[in-house]
N, C-alpha and C positions, 0 to 999 in steps of 0.2 A: 344217811341220805345225801348229805351235802357232798361227801366224798364221791358218791355215785355220779352226781350231777357234774362235779368238777372234773372227774375222769373223762366223761363223754365230751364235755366242752373242750378240754385240752386236746383230746384226740381229734376232734373235728377241726380245731385250729391247725394242728400239725398236718392233718391230711389235706387241708385246704392249701397248704403251702408247698406240698410235694405231690408228684403224680402218684395215683393209687397203684399199688401192686396189683396186677391183674392175674393172679393165680386162678386156677380153676378148682372149685369145690363141688364134688359130686352132690347133687341135690337130694336124691332119694334117701341115702343113709342118714343125712342130717334131719330131714323131715321125720323119718321113722324114729330116730333117737329122741327128738324133742317130743313127739307124740307119746312114746312109751313113758318118758319121764313125767309128763303132765297128766297122763292117764292114771298113773300111780298116785300122784298128788291129789287128784280129784276123784279117786275111786270111791271115797265115802259119799260123794254126791251122785254116784251112778253115771258119771260122764264117760262115754265111749268116743274114741277118735278114730276116724277112718282116713287113710292116706292113699291118694291116687296120683302117681307121677311116673313118667317114663324113666327107665333106669339110665338112659343115656344123657339126661339133662344135667347141666352143671351151671353153677353161679360163677360169673367172672368176678371173683373177689375173694376176700379172706374168709375162712371158715368161721372165725369168732364173730365177725360182723353178721354173717348169715344166721348164726345161732342166736345172737342178740335180737335180731329182728323177728325171727320165727318164734323164739321163746316169749317175747312180749305179745305177739299177735295170738298165739295159741293159748297163752295164759288168759288173755282177755276173753277169748271165745269160751274157754272152759268156765271162767268165773260167772258168765251170764247164761250159759247153756242150761236148758231144761234136762238134757241128757245126751245130746248128740252134737258132735263137732266134726266137720268135714274139711280136710285139707286137700286141695287139688292143684296140680302144677301142669302147665303146658307151655310149649314153645310158641312164640309169636313170629310172624314173618320178619325177615330182615328189615331193619329200619333205614331211614334215609342216611343215617350216620354209618351205615354199613355193618352193624352188628345185630346178632340175634338177641331177642329179649325173651325172658321167661315171665309168665304171669302165674302168680300164686293166689288162690282164693281160700279164704278162711271163713267158713259159714258155721253159724251156730243156730240152734233152735230156740233161743231165748226170746226176750221181749223186744229186741231191736232198739234202735235209737231213732227218734223222730228226725226227719230230713233236715229241719232247721237247726238242729243241735250238732249234726255230724261234723261240720267244719270247725266248730268251737272246741271240740274235745282234743284237737291236736295241739293246743297251746299248753305250755308248761303250767301245771297246777289246775288245769281245767278238767272237769268230769261231767258226764251226763247225769250221773246218779251218785250222790254222796253216801248212800246207805251201804255200799259194799266197800270193804277195805281195799286200798291200793295206793301206789306212790304218786299217782297222777302224772307220771312221766313217761310211761311206756309208749304211747302213740307218738309223743313228741320225739322220743329217741329213735323210734322206727323211721319216722319221716326224715330226721336229720341224717341218719346213716344211709337211707335209700337215696336221698338227694346227693350225698357225696359220691355215689356210684352212678349218678345220672338217672336214677329210678324215681318211682313215686309210689305213694300209698293213698288209697281212697276208701271211703266207706259208702255202703249202699245197703239194700235190703236183700237178704238171703231168700231163696225160694221157700224156705220154711216160715218166713216172716221175721226171723231173727236178723242179726247183723251180718253183713258180708264185708270183710276187709279184703281189699285187692291190692297186692303188692307186685309191681312191675320192676324187674331188675335186669341188668345185662346178663346174658346167658351164653352158653356154648353147648354144642353137641359133643359128647365124649366118644371118641373112637374106641371100639372094642367093648363098650358096655352093653350088657344084655338087656 
């Protein structure tokens, strides 16, 4: 556990001292791969994951960073879901900084998190419910990585009453993608 934390802290320090590599990572294939993997892990719990995203959207950043953020958010949704998790991605209009952004929504049909606790669970070692196993680092790591890219992650209520995590990141439209 300590190595995991040290790895991310060292990476964040290094990235803070150098400009980010702004490669493009196709979003849909990564979303689908993370969904397939976690659906297998949570198959015994009957969790199904649906993915909806335009094929031409891309994350302006490194694939492993995207996988880390998506993995933590989808794992969290699956852990609390009664049976359904929904992943949705869309492009947002150009921002004042001149770049396109993408919004990813992670909705589960679980019990949700009370509004007054949502801000607290982003802290390292903080959890809304101690009864489910976890590292207590996932949301903190997601926020740290998103912030490095000029993005953000917030929590709200899903239409089903469960939790909605919303991740906004720098994006791009990939030419030639179907």
